N, C-alpha and C positions, 0 to 999 in steps of 0.2 A: 743344702736345704735346711731351713730353720728347724723343721720337725726332727730331722736326723740328728742335728747338733743337740737338740734338747734330749732326744732319746739317749744319745751317747753319754751326755752329762749325768742323767739319771742312772743309766747302766753302770757306768764306772763308779758312781757313788755307792751303789748297791754292792758291787764286787769288791771294791777296796775299802769301803767305809763301814761295812757291816761289823767287822771286828771292833772298830772304834766305838760304835754305838753301844755295843754290849759292855764296854769297859767302864761305862759310867761318866759322870760329869767331871770326876777328878782327872780323867785322862783326855778331856776334850781338847786341852791345849796341845796334845801330841798328835791329834788326828791330822792327816795330810789335807792340804788345802785343795780346792777344786783344780787349780792349775797343776798341782802335783799328781793328782789323779789322772788328769788328761795326758801329762807327760809319760805316766806309766803305760797307759794304753797306747800311746803313741810309739813308745819303745817296744811294746809287745808286737806290734805290726812290723816294725823295723827288724826285730829279731827273727820273726818268721821268714821274712823275705831273705834275710842274710843266711838263714839256715837251709832254706829249700832251693834257692836259686842256683847254687852250684850243681845241683842234681838235675836241673832243667836244661835241655838242649834245644838248639834252633836246628830244624831239619831243612836243608835245601835239596830240591829234587830236579834233576834234568829228565824230562819225560821221553819215552820212546816215540817214534813217529806214528802219528794216528791216534795218540792218546787225546781223550777229551771228546771224541766224536760221539761217544755213547754215554756222556755224563747224565743225560736225562733218564737213562735206564737205571741209575743208582737211586734208591729210595731216599737216601739222605740229600740228594740234589734238590728235591722239592722244598726242603726246609730252608734253603738259602733265600734271603730277601731278593725281590725282583731287581733292585738296582744293583746288588752285588752280583746276581747271576748274569746281568748284562755286561758288567764289567769283566766277569770271569770269561765269558764267551769272547769278548774283545781280546783278552789277554791270551786266550787259547789260539786265536787266529795269529796274533803276534808271535807266539811261541812256535807255531807251525812254520812261519816264514823264517824265523831265526834258525830253526833246525835245518830247513832246506839250504840256507847259506853255509851252515856249519858242515853239512855233508859235502856240499860242492867245493868248499875250500879246505876241507879236512881240518876244521878248527876243533877246539875242545868243546865238550858238551856245554850246553847253555843251561845254567841253573835258574829256572824261571818260576819254580814252585816253591813255597815255603810253608812250614807248619811248626809244631812244637812237639816235644816228647819228654819223658822223664826216665832217668836211669833207675832201674830196680834191682840190678845185680852188678857187683863189682867187676864181673868178667866182661861187662860191656853190653849187656842186654837192656834195650830201651823200649818202653811201651809208647805207642802213638796210635793214631787213627789209621785205618786202612786207607781211607780216602786221601790222606796226606802222601802216601807212598805208592798208591795205585798207579800203574803204568810207568814206574820209575825205570829209567835206563842207568842212572847213576845217582847215588845218594851221598850227601856230605853232611856231616854232623858237626856243629860248632858249639863249644863249651863256653861257660861263662867267662873264662880267662882268655878266649879268643882262639884256643886250640882247634884245629880243624882235622877230623878223622873221616876216612871213608867208611861206609856202612853198607850192609846188605840186609835184605829182607829174609828173616828166618821163619816166618809164618804169618798167615793173615786169616781172619775169620770174618768173612763177608757180612754175615747176618748181624753181628754185633758192631761191625766197623772198627774192630781192634786189629792191631798189628804189632809184631815184635821185630825190631831191627837190631843188628849186632854190630859193634865196632871192636877193633883190636886196640886196647889202650896203649900198647907200644910204650911202656914205661910211664904212662900217665896214670896217676891215682884218681880214679873216678869217685865222685861223691855220689852216694846212693840214697834215694828218698825212702822213707819209711811209710809203708801202706797201713792206713788205719783200719779198724774193724768198722766198715761203713754201716753195719747193722745197728751200731750204737750211736751213729750220727743222729742229731735231734734237730728238728725243725726250729729254726730261729737262731741257731748258733752261727758264729762268724764263719764265712767262707772266703777264701782268698785264691784268686786265679793268677797264675804266672805263665807268661807265654810271649808269643811274638805277633800280636795282632797288627795287621797292615804293615808288616816288615819292621815294626818298632820292637826290637829284641828286648827280652826281659822286662816287659811291662807288668806291673803289679796292680791289680784291682781288688777291691774288697766289697763284700756284701754280706748276705746271709744265705742259709739254707732256706729256700722258700717253701719247698715241699719234698716229700720222699715218695718213692713208689709210683712215679708218673709212668703210665703206660699208654699204649694207643697214640703215641706222639706222632708216629708215621702212619698214616691211614692205610687200610687194606693190607697191613702187614701183620702176620701172626708171629710176633716176636716173642721169645722166651726170656726177656729181660725187662727191667724197668730203668728209670732214670732219677737222678737227684736234679731237682730244679733249683736254680740259684738266681739272685738278682746282682751278683757280682758281674761287672761288665765283661762279657765275652764277645769277641769279634773274630771274623775270618783271620786265621793265623794262630788263634789260640788252640785250635784243634789239636788234640793229642797231648796238650799240656795238662799240668795237675791242677785240681781244685783241692785246696788244703784247709785244715782247721787251725785254730789259734795255737795248737801245739806243734804245728809244722808238719802234720801227718797228712798223707794224700788220702782224701776221702772219695775222690772221683777223677775221671779223665774227661776233660771238656770235649764235647763232641757236636753239639747242635745249638743253634740259636733260633729263636722265633722272631724275625723282624729285627731291623737295626735299632739300637738304642731304646729297646723296649724293656730291658731289665729281665728278660725271660731267656735264660740259657739252661742247657741240660748236660749233665755229666754222667758217664757210666760208673756206677758204684764201685769202689775199690775192691770189694770182696768178689764181685763178678769178674772184674778186670783181671784180678790175680788168678782166679779159676781158669780163665780162658788162656792168659798168657803163659802160665805154668805148663799147660799142655802144648801150646805153640812152640815153647822152648824145648820140651822133651820129645814131642812127636812131630812137630811141624804142622799140626792141624788140631782143630778142636771138634771132636765128634760128640753130638748131643744125643742122649738117650731120650726116647719119647714113648708114650703109651698108645698114641693113635686114637685119641678121643676128642670130642668137642666138649668143652666144659664151661660152666657158668657158676658164679658164687650163688649159694643158696639164698643169701640175703637179697640178691638181685632178682630171683625168681619168685615174685610175689604171689602169683596164682598157684604155682606148684608148691610153694612154701606153706600155704594155708592147708594143704592136704597131708603134710608131713608132721608127724608127732614124735617125740622122743628125741629129737635133735634140733639144735638151733643154729649150728654153725657147720660149714663144710662147703664142699664144691660138688655141684650137680653134673653127672654125666648126661649130656643132652643128645649125643650122637655117637655111634661107634661105626666108623667107616669099615667096609669089608676087608680092606687090604692092610690094615694095621695090626700091631701086636695085640691090642685089647680084643680084637675080634676072635683071637684064639683062646681067650680066657673065659671066665664065668661072669665078667662084668656085664651089666645090663643098663640100658638107657633108664634114667630115673634113679639110678644108684647115687647116694650122697657119700662122697669120699671124705673122711674126717681126719685120716692120718695116713702117712706113707712111712712104712717101716718104724712105726711108733712116734713119728714126728707129726704134730698136729698141723693141719692145713685148713685155712678158712677162706683163702682168696685163690683166684686162678693163678696169680704169679707165684704164690707160695707153693702150689702143687708143681708148677713147672720147675721152680727152683730145686725142689726136693728130687725130682725125677731126673733132671737134666745130667747130674753127675754120676748117676748110677751105672754100674757096669753092664755093658751090652750082653744080653742073653741070660743074665743072672736075675732070678725071680725077685720081685719086691712084693711085700705084703701090704695090702691096702685095708684099712679098717673102713667098712662100708655099712651104711644104714639103709636097709631096703624094706620099705613098708612096715615099719615098726620093729624090725629085727636088726640086730647088730651082728654082722658076719665078717669074715676075713676072706679076701680074694687075692690070689697070687697072679701076677702078670709078669712076663718076661719082656722088659723094654728092648726095643730095637734101635739102631741108628737112625736118627731123624733124617729124612731125605733133604738133600741140598736144595733149598728154596731159592737160592741166589747164584745160579751158575755163572761163571765168569763170562765176560763178553766174548772172549775167544771161543769158549765152548758153545755159547749161544749161536755165534756166526757159523760154527762148524755144523751144528744141527740143522741150521737153516739151509746151508749148502747141500747137505746130504738129503734134504727134504725137497729139493728142487733141482731141475736140470734143464738146460736149453740147447737146442741144436736145430739145424734146418729151419730156423725161424719160429720154432714152437717151443713153448716152456711147459714142462710136465711137472706134477706134484703127486705125492702119495694120495691115494683116495681115502681121505678121512671121512668120518661121519658128517662133520661140518661142511666139507667141501661138497660131499655127495648131496646134501640137502640144498646147498647154495645153487648147484648146477642141475638140480633135479635129475639125478642119475641114481642107479642102483649102486650100493657100495659092493664092489666086486674086486677080483684080482686084476691088477693092472695099474697104469698110471694115468692121471687125469690131465687133459690138456686145459691149461688155464689162460695161456696167452698165445696169439698167433701174429707175428709181425707182418705188416702190410707189405705186399709185393714179395714176400718170401716164397721159397719152395713149397712149404706147407700150405700156405694160403692158395697158391695156384692149384694144388692137389685137392683143394676143398675141404681141408681139415680145419675144424672150428673149436673154439673153447667150449668144454662140456663133452668132448669126445673122449673116449677111453681107450688107450693103446693097450692091447693084451700080449702081443708078440712082436718080436724083432728078429727077422731072418729065421723063423721057425722056432724060436726060443721064447718061452713065456717069461714076461717081466712083471715084477711086482713092486718094484721101488725105482725112484728116479736114478739112484746110483746104478742099479743093474741095467736100466734102460740106456744110460749113457755109455756104460761099458760095452754093451752089445753093438751100439752105434759105432763106437771107436774101433772095435775089433773087426768091423766089416770094411769093405772097399766102397767108399762113397762115390767114386767115379763109375763103378760098374753098377751100382744101385743097391739100395737097402729096402728090403721088403718089410712092411709093417702091416699088422692086422689090427683093426680097431673097430669099436662100435660107436655108431652115431644114432641116437634117438631109438636104441634097441636093435638097430640094423648092423650086422657085422659086414665090414668092408675090408679090402686089401688095396695097398697103394705101394708104388715104388718111388722112393725119394733118391734123387741123384744130385751130386754136386757138380752139375755141368751147365747151370744157368738156364736149363730148359723149364 
């Protein structure tokens, strides 16, 4: 672009020509020419690529059977451009067929997924994105010189979409990337992305840091992190690779894009990535401390702000749920938190950042402004509940909450289901489906009925209901007691075709 070329010319002149301007007219002849300045900047980008690329790895993944069926459950999935999402779905179907052939003929694993990563410890620890290695049956890491090493997942953090994988160097000396202090990263500075977009290994693209502190990127997700926005070209395959500054230091881990060729990409700041990965390496998991409050910046609460005097910055406590740690403290809705253990906070993200790494159960001191008075309130943070259970655990919960037999399906009697079927919330299991022509239908059992006993034993969960059914003799007959429209009934279910 012409404007970009012009901008670069002006920028390099300011960077490299400033000293010459100060030296006076006598040194004018010694000033580098514009083409020399361009060459220096050109060499600077080459040096960064040469310095960082050896620490970048290409990650190839062979997925387990069934992987990809729940992609839409991943909050990061919605960020994919529609055309790429369609291509991904087609690729998933192709992978499924290849895996079936592989199992049938006992072939080697099919490496059909690819992403990027960056080596952060010489022992072989590599940062990448969780979605790169999610569902991996086997992982192969390729270095810049072509060396291939097997890798294993050492820990993942679903909420941040970060993962750590480990390789055994086996005599190979690994290049290690240096992580920058991302808090010092400035909007407007150069940003260089290195990775394997669209299977094009070790592609280098450059741009700038477009913004910092981007939050709310994924809607309806209460995340405790923010992102660096960049216009450096990031595409599928760059995921997990580094975003680096002109010094060759990693300022972020490339994670998200918004639309293809839009120049809007997002990277997880290196400070937060280091915080998470250090714990994944040492503990295999990252546990977040939290206060259990709903918060909003004071500057964003215009109506409430007009009623507050004596404080101009801070975070407003808008709600305190009854089951969180803050409910056990002296915090109150309307309190304005101005610092956490002496560290000033003025935004929601700053407060989350300060609390996140605190020791679980150890009290933190909040400086609070409450209706004209400055007080101190102690709160003991607790482990933040996991908001993104694994697909496997979700399926397990669903299986435990539902059971089917004799043509009827039962579920736990929740408040929502009780309202839906217009029944009293009571002990028992709710019939939600009855198969046409089944034993249950012939006996007159209908959706909305509540089974309370099986063979004289009270049942209060689908799991218990199924256990009692299985422990009985279905040929002889199983006695169930149930209520229908408030009337209690008894029926005998037999597996004899009657």
